[in-house]
N, C-alpha and C positions, 0 to 999 in steps of 0.2 A: 358421725356420729350418725346413731341408730334409731327411728321412728317406725312407732306402730301406733297402727292409724286403723279406724273401723273401715271394712271394708265401701261402703257409702258414703267416703269423704273424698272430697273432692281437691285439687293440686294448690288450691287455694289454701287449705287444712294445711298440708304438707308444707305447703314453702311460711305457712305463720308459725309453725311445731318449730321450723332451722331457727327464725328471726329469735323464738323464744328463746329456745336451747343456748343460741352460741351471743344474744343479745346485739346483734344487727340494728343498723338502723331500720325503720320505715322508709319508705312503703314496700312493700315486697314483689310491686314489679318493677323495682330494682334485682332482683337476683332472677339470676338464668337457671334451671334448670335441664338436666340433657342427662342422654345415656350414652357411656360410647365402647365401643366394641371391635376390637381389633383396631386402635388407636384411630379408629374414625369415632365421628360423632353419627348413632344410629339416627338418635332422636332427640328432638328440642320442645319441652313442655311446654309448650308456652301459653295455653290456653287455659287460665283461670278458672274457668270452672267444669273442666271435662272430671270426670271421675278416674278417680288412681285407680280400681278394677281393672286398667287396659292395658296397666304396666305389668310386666315380671316378676312374678314373684323373685326370681334368683337374678334380677336386673340390678347394677351396680350402677346408681343414682348420681352426678356431680354439682353443686349447685356453687355457683360461682357471685359473687355480688358486681357488678356490672359499672362500667367508670361512667360519671356523667353526660361525658362527651361523645360515648357509645348507644347511648339510650334509643337517639334515633335513625340509626342506622341501621343498614340490612346486610347481607352477603355479597352485594352487587362494588357497595360502599370500602371495599377492603382491597387491598394492593395482592397481587399471589405473587 
């Protein structure tokens, strides 16, 4: 989906727009927003009050709905 927001918007505004366009269930903290480059996660945008002007205009962002079981986990909780 394409999302256009004002330059002064924050990550939470971005996530709310995704929820509105896709009719996903609330709350927004269940959505993981990240940027991938060369098949690797380059950056994860998890601070909801961060401004979106820090994101490159050419970036391709991905959003995924987190599973309830993984909400409290971090990278160290997964086996490689």
